N, C-alpha and C positions, 0 to 999 in steps of 0.2 A: 355389169356396166362397162361398155367399151371405153378405152382409155381416153378421157378428156374430150369426148364428143358429146353432143347433146344426149341426155339419158335415153338409153334404148334397152329393150328386153335382154336379159342375160340368157345364155344358152340354156335350153330346157334341161330339167332334171328328170331322172327316171321315175317311174310310177311309185317306186318304193319311197320316194322322198329324199333319197340319198343322192348327192351330186355325183355325176359320173367322173371317172378319173380324168385328169387334165392331159389328154392325149389327142392326137388328130381325130377329128370328129367327121365321119362320112357325111352326115347331114349338112354340116357347114361347108364341106368341100363341094357338095352338090349345089349350094347357093353361089359358089364362086368366091366366097370369102376365104382368104388365106388362113392357115393355122397360125396361132400365136407363136412367137419366135422360140420359146422354150418348150413347146409341145413335145412330149415324148421323154422329157427329162424327169426323172423321179428323185425326189428329195425326202430324206427322213429327218424330221425335225425333232431332236431329242432335248432341245434346250428350253430354258425358262428365263424370264425376266432379264433383259428385254432385247439385248443385242442379237443373240442368235435367232430367236423367234422372228424378229423383225426382218432379218436378212432372208429367212425362209419366206416370209410374206412377200417381199419384193420379188423373189424368184417366182412365186406362185402367181403374182399379178400378171406375169408375162407368159403364163401357160404351163409352168412346171407343175407336175403332180406332187403335192406336198402332203405327206402322211405325218401327222402330228402325233408323236408318241408321248403319252403322259402316264404317270404312275396311277394304278387303279384307285388309290385312296387319297393321293396327294397330287391333285391336278396342277397345271401351270398356275402359279399364284396370280398371274394377271387376270384370271377369271374373277378374283376377289378384290382387285385393286380399283380404287376410285368409286364413283357413283354406280348404282345398279338400278334397273327398272324391273319391277315384278320379280325381284330376286335374281335377275339375269345381269351379270357384269357387262357393262357397255364397252370397256376397254378391250375385252376379249373379242367383241364383235369386229373390231378393227384389226387387232393383232392376229386373230384366228381366221380371217377371211381366206377363202380359196384353199383351205386345209381340210383334210379328212382325219378327224381325231380318232385315235384308237388308244387302248390302255394296254400297257405291258409293264410288268415288274421285272426290270432287267437283272435284278440281283438273284432271281430264281432260275433254276436250270431251264424251266420251260420258257421263260421270258428271254433268256440268253439265246436259246436255240432258235426261237422265232425271229429275234433280231438278226441273227446270222443268215437266216433264210431270206428275210426281207433285204438285207444288205446285198445278197447275191444278185438281186434284180434291180438294185438302186444305182444311181449315179453319184449321189452326194449324201453324206451324213453331216448334220450340224449339231454339235453338242457343246455344253458349257459346264460339265462337271469339273470338280477340282482335279488337277493332274494326278493320275494314278488310279482314279475311281473306275474307269472302264477297264483298265488292266486288272484290277482286283476282281472284277466280275468275269474275267476271261474274254473281254471284248475290246482289247487294245488293238493297235494298228496291225500287229502281227496276225491276229485272228481275223480281223475285218478284211485286210488285203488278201489273205489266203482265200477267204470266201469270194472275193471279187477283186482281182488285181487292177481293175479300171476304176475302182472307187476313189472318190475325193472325200477326205475326212477333214472337215473344218472344226477346229478346236478353239472356242472363244472363251477366254478366261480373263480375269482382272489383270493378271501380271504375266501371263505367258506360261509355257510348259517347263521352263527352267529358270534358274536364278534364285537369289536368297528369299524372294517374296512369293515364289510360285505356289507355295503351299497355303498361302493366306486366302481367306474368302475375299472376293473382290466384286465391287459394284461400281456403277458409273459415277456415283458421288465421290468415291475415292479417286477416280481418274480426274474428275473436275478439280479436286483439291491438289493432287500431286503434279498435274500437268502445268500448273501455273495459271490456269483459267480463273480460279477463285481469287488469286492474289491480284490480278489486274482488273477485276470486276467489282464495281461499287464506287461510292464517292471517296475522294481522297482522304477525308477524315473519318470514314466509316470502316466497318469490318470487311474482310474478304467476303465475297458474296457468291453463293452457289445458285445455279439456275433452278427454277421451280418445276423442272421437267427433266426427262432423261436425255440430256444433251450428249454426254459422252457415249452412252449406250446407242443412241441413234446414229451418231457418227460412225461408231464401230460397226453397226449393222450394215450401213452402206459400204464400208470398207470390206466387210465380210462377203457381201454379195459380189463385189468386184473381184475379190480374191478367188472366190469359187469359180467365177466365169474365166478368170485367168488360168486357174489350174485345169479347167476343162479344155481350154484352148491348148494348153500344153499337152494334155492327154491325146488330143487329136494328132499330135506329131509323134508321141512316144508310145501310145497305146497303153500307158500305165497311169494310174492315179497317183495321188500324193497327199501329204498332210499339210493343211493350212494351219499355222500357229498364229493366232491373232490375240494380242494383249490389248485390252480396252484402254490401258493407259497410253497407248502409242498413237492411234489415229488422231486424237484430239490435239496432240502436239503439232501435227502437220497443219491442222486447221488454224492453230494459233499464230502461225506465221514465223518470221525470222528471229524470234527471241533467242534461240541458241547461238545464231550467228552474231547477233548484236553483242551478246555477253562474251562470246569467244574472242571477237575481234576488238571490242571497245570496252568490255567490262560493264556494259550498260544493262541495268535492270529496269524493265518497264514498270512504272508506278501505276497506281489506280488514278484514273482521271475522270471518273463518272461517265457522262455521255460524251465528253470531249475526246478528241483523238490527238495523239502526238504526231500525226502525219499530215493533218490538214485542219483548216478552220475557215469559216464557221462550220461546225458539225455538232449539233446538239438537238435537244427537244425544246420547243418554245411554246409558251401558253398564249392563246389568242384571247381576244376581247370577250368571247362568249364562253371561256373556260375550257375550251378544247386544247389539245396538244398537237403540234406538227413537228415532224422531224425534217431537218435540212442537212443535206450532204453537199460538199464542195470538193470532191476528190479531184476534179479537173479545174485547172486555172481559169478557163473560160467561164465555168459555172460560178466560181467565186466572184469574178468580176460582175457577172450579171446580177448576182444577189446584192452586191454593194450598190449598184446603180438602182436596183429596185427599191431598196430600203432608204434611199436618199443619202448615201454616204460615199459618193464616187471618189472623193478626195483620198480615201484610204487606199484605193487602187494604185496611187502614185507613190505610196510609201515603199522604200527599198525592200523591206521585209515581206511585202505582199507577193513578191514574184515566185516564191516557193511554198509548197505545202507546209514544210517544217517551220519556215519563217512565220507563216500565218498562225500555225499552232502555238508559237511562242507569244503571240499577241491575241490569244483566243478571247481573253476578257473583253478587249475593245470590240472585237467583231461580234461576240455574243451580245454585248450591250446594244450594238447597232441593230442587229436582227431582232432581239428581244423587244426593244422599244417599239419597233415597227409592228411586230406581231401583236403586241398588246393593244394596238389601236385598230385592229381589224378582226372581224369574225373569221371563223375557220373557212367558211364559204368564200368570203372576200379574198383571204390570203391565198387560198388554193387557186382561185381564178387569176390573181395577179402573178403568181409564180408560174402558172402554166403559160400565161401570155408572154412572160419574160423568158420562157424555156429554161427555167431553173429547176433544180431537183428538190422536190418536197413530197412528203407523204403524211397522211394523218396517222396518229397513233391509235390503232384499233384494239378493241377487245373482241371476243369471239362473236358478239352480236353484230359488230360492224363487218367482220369477215363474212358472215353468213349472208349479209345483205349487199355486199359490194358488187357493182355491175361488172367489173373486170374479172373477178373470181367466177361470177355467174357465166360470163361469156366463155371462159375456159373450162367450165364444168369442173372446177377444182374441188368443190364440195358436191358430191353426186348422191343420188338416191339409190338405195339398194333394198330390194325386197327381202324380208326375213320372216320365216314361218313362226318364230317365237314372239317377236315384237312388232311385226308389221313393217312398213317402210322406214328405213333408217337413212340418215344423211351422214356421210363420212367423207374423209379425204379420198380423192380419186387416185389412180396409179401415178407414179412419179413423173412420167414424161410421156409425150405423144410420139408415136411412130406412124408414119404416113401409110405404110403398107401392111405391117403386122402389129397392130396395136395390142396393148395389154387389156385386161378386163377384170372386173370384180364379178366373179361368177356366183358367189354366195358369201354371206357374212359368217362370222365365227359360229361354229355348231356346238351342240352340247357335248359334254365330257364323254368320250368313248362312243360317240354316235356311229362311227364307221368301223368299229372293231370287227364285228361279224362279217361285214361285206369285204373288208380288206383281207381278212384271214381266209375267207372262202375263196377269194381270187388267188390266194397263195396255195390253195389245194387242200385246205383242212376241211374235214367233215363237221357237221353239226355236233356229232358225238365228241370229236376231238376238242372242239372249241369249248363245249360244256365241261369237259374234264379239266382243261387248262384253267377255266374260270373257277372251278371248284378247288383247284390246287393253289389258287391265289396268284397265278401268273398273269391273269387278265383283270 
């Protein structure tokens, strides 16, 4: 699927049924279509659950050849996370798209040697083992960079490669707790609240993809690769905003405020007459004034405290009552129409059924259709952004465990006999 364009056929696959490596395609060149921006980049994805693999997915969406390396008997756990259809995990179809899955046991001599051979022809390795694991297998930075001095090694862990917690197992949930996210999320009289999805992992994945591209840009100047050390507990802190500054300079600790904001008001979700919910934001002063006029409370605009976002936040109760009373007298359709007429910011609170039916998402092809030989047509999120000249694409959905082992190793120069011997030895 070409990035965020109306659904179009994916590039063809070889007769073997295996997707071709993500590299410049002469057939595409003959049609005049430019190669994707990361074509020719080879990424080895050694990671599991979820930050590292998602970072590799983002790179693959824009043309990188991603070889997904999984243990022969313990595949990426995302294959078994969440709902499945006909025994096929659906989360993997998203996370594993545009990847060529192979199996290697890196703790065996044969698996170690094959990884070094693959690394010699790769640009990037993404891994999330606990610090010291690769070194124990003889696959640390010293060995990998000796095999390929231009290699970029992205190490994604819960707590980073050093420090008192570096040895601990780390997951995104721990980052959501330790970063302060859970402490500021939820109702004021309720418990700290964790997100019901991989928020910290997803933020770390985007940061990892950016870090990898930054390191590759540096390589263009130095000719040398380097190590990316990304701790999942860190990127979410940046997303949370100026909390450290507030505490450092003012001793201020942000409390839980539910759907309200300490920076502006009215900002909340409001129930309409037909039982729907709408979200209203008034980050701009002009929008706040339009909302008050719309709901029939223009006199509040003349209050001295109304002139700043923080002042309005201090009087959120008054403003929420004004908006809430108005919403309760209108259906969702009526309220949306009136807000749009007033050029005020509002959005319906959607569940996934609404997302799939929304005309704006449809126009953007945000949820696109991908053909899949196991399950038939699938609908999933498209690539992250649109490029006008060299768009990304979903070339195939996540493939079965080890589906490309033989083809990748054959491309590496191994014979059928050698592959069979490695499989018998447990390396594959």
